[in-house]
Structures are given as C-alpha cells and as structure tokens.
C-alpha positions as CSV (number, residue, x, y, z in Angstrom):
1,M,-1.5,3.9,21.9
2,E,-0.7,4.3,25.5
3,F,1.4,1.1,25.7
4,L,4.2,2.5,23.3
5,A,7.6,3.0,24.8
6,D,8.9,6.5,25.3
7,A,11.6,7.8,23.0
8,S,14.3,7.0,25.5
9,A,13.8,3.3,25.1
10,G,16.6,3.1,22.6
11,V,17.2,0.8,19.7
12,E,15.2,-2.1,21.1
13,G,12.2,0.1,21.8
14,E,12.4,1.5,18.3
15,A,12.5,-2.0,16.8
16,E,9.4,-3.0,18.9
17,R,7.5,0.1,17.7
18,R,8.3,-0.7,14.1
19,E,7.2,-4.3,14.6
20,L,4.0,-3.1,16.3
21,K,3.3,-0.8,13.3
22,R,3.9,-3.6,10.9
23,R,1.6,-6.0,12.7
24,L,-1.1,-3.4,13.2
25,K,-1.1,-2.7,9.5
26,A,-1.3,-6.4,8.6
27,A,-4.2,-6.8,11.1
28,V,-6.0,-3.8,9.6
29,D,-5.4,-5.1,6.1
30,A,-6.9,-8.5,7.2
31,L,-10.2,-7.0,8.4
32,E,-13.3,-7.6,6.4
33,P,-13.6,-4.7,3.9
34,K,-16.6,-3.1,5.5
35,Q,-15.1,-3.3,8.9
36,R,-11.8,-1.9,7.6
37,A,-13.6,1.0,5.9
38,V,-15.5,2.0,9.1
39,F,-12.3,1.6,11.2
40,A,-10.3,3.8,8.8
41,A,-13.0,6.4,8.5
42,T,-13.4,6.9,12.2
43,E,-9.9,6.4,13.4
44,L,-7.8,7.8,10.6
45,S,-10.1,10.3,9.0
46,G,-11.9,11.4,12.2
47,K,-15.4,11.0,10.8
48,S,-18.3,10.5,13.1
49,F,-20.7,7.6,12.8
50,R,-23.5,10.1,12.0
51,Q,-21.4,11.4,9.1
52,L,-20.7,7.9,7.8
53,S,-24.3,7.0,8.1
54,E,-25.4,10.0,6.0
55,E,-22.6,9.4,3.4
56,R,-23.2,5.6,3.1
57,G,-26.9,5.5,3.7
58,E,-26.5,2.9,6.4
59,P,-27.8,2.9,10.0
60,V,-25.5,4.1,12.7
61,G,-26.0,0.9,14.6
62,T,-24.7,-1.1,11.7
63,L,-21.6,1.1,11.5
64,L,-21.1,0.8,15.3
65,S,-21.3,-3.0,15.1
66,R,-18.7,-3.1,12.3
67,K,-16.4,-0.9,14.2
68,C,-16.8,-3.0,17.4
69,R,-16.0,-6.2,15.4
70,A,-13.0,-4.6,13.8
71,V,-11.6,-3.5,17.2
72,K,-12.1,-7.0,18.6
73,A,-10.3,-8.5,15.7
74,L,-7.4,-6.1,16.0
75,R,-7.0,-6.8,19.7
76,A,-7.0,-10.5,19.1
77,A,-4.5,-10.2,16.3
78,L,-2.1,-8.2,18.5
79,E,-2.6,-10.2,21.7
80,D,-0.1,-13.0,21.0
81,W,2.6,-10.5,20.0
82,K,1.9,-8.4,23.2
83,N,2.4,-11.5,25.3
84,Q,5.7,-12.3,23.5
85,V,7.0,-8.9,24.0
86,K,5.9,-8.8,27.6
87,G,7.7,-12.1,28.3
88,K,10.9,-10.6,26.8
89,G,10.7,-7.5,29.1
90,G,9.8,-5.2,26.2
91,F,7.7,-2.1,26.5
92,Y,4.7,-4.2,27.5
93,A,6.5,-5.5,30.6
94,G,5.1,-2.9,32.9
95,T,1.5,-3.3,31.8
C-alpha cells in the first residue's frame, strides 16, 4: 500500500495505520463470500487465477470478474476515510 506513512510519522501516523488496517479488514469482511475468497486467495495466499480455476472448477474469467468487483468495493469502502484523513493533513495529504 504505497500511501502508508513511513515509520518516522510518529504516534499520529501509527494511529492512522491502525485505523486503516481496521477499516480494510471490515471492508474485506463485508465482501460477498465468493469475492472475498478470490481476493484472499490471490492477495494473501499468492495463488494465480489459473490455480484457482483448476482448484475450484470455475472459469478464469469468472474469478477475474469477482476479484475486480472485490477491489472496486474495497476502494469505495475506503474512499470516504481517505478523504477525511487527507483533509486533516494525515498521510494521504500529499497524494
């Protein structure tokens, strides 16, 4: 996540990172189960879409579509918070 503050940001930066982590977890948990499964498998477990397709017996295109919808949902869920932090001069301020 390229927008995270560096370690020198101090207590405020650490609090913002913890809040981002909390919000991201909540956003992932709120995904539709099939979207969450594909997101977790590709982002957390490092599996390829081809591997998932073979394991699940589903077309790669279906898995790609689920991942795309998951990413869009996560971006939308975090956008309001990003704007709040940016307005406060937080670690989004320069982006």
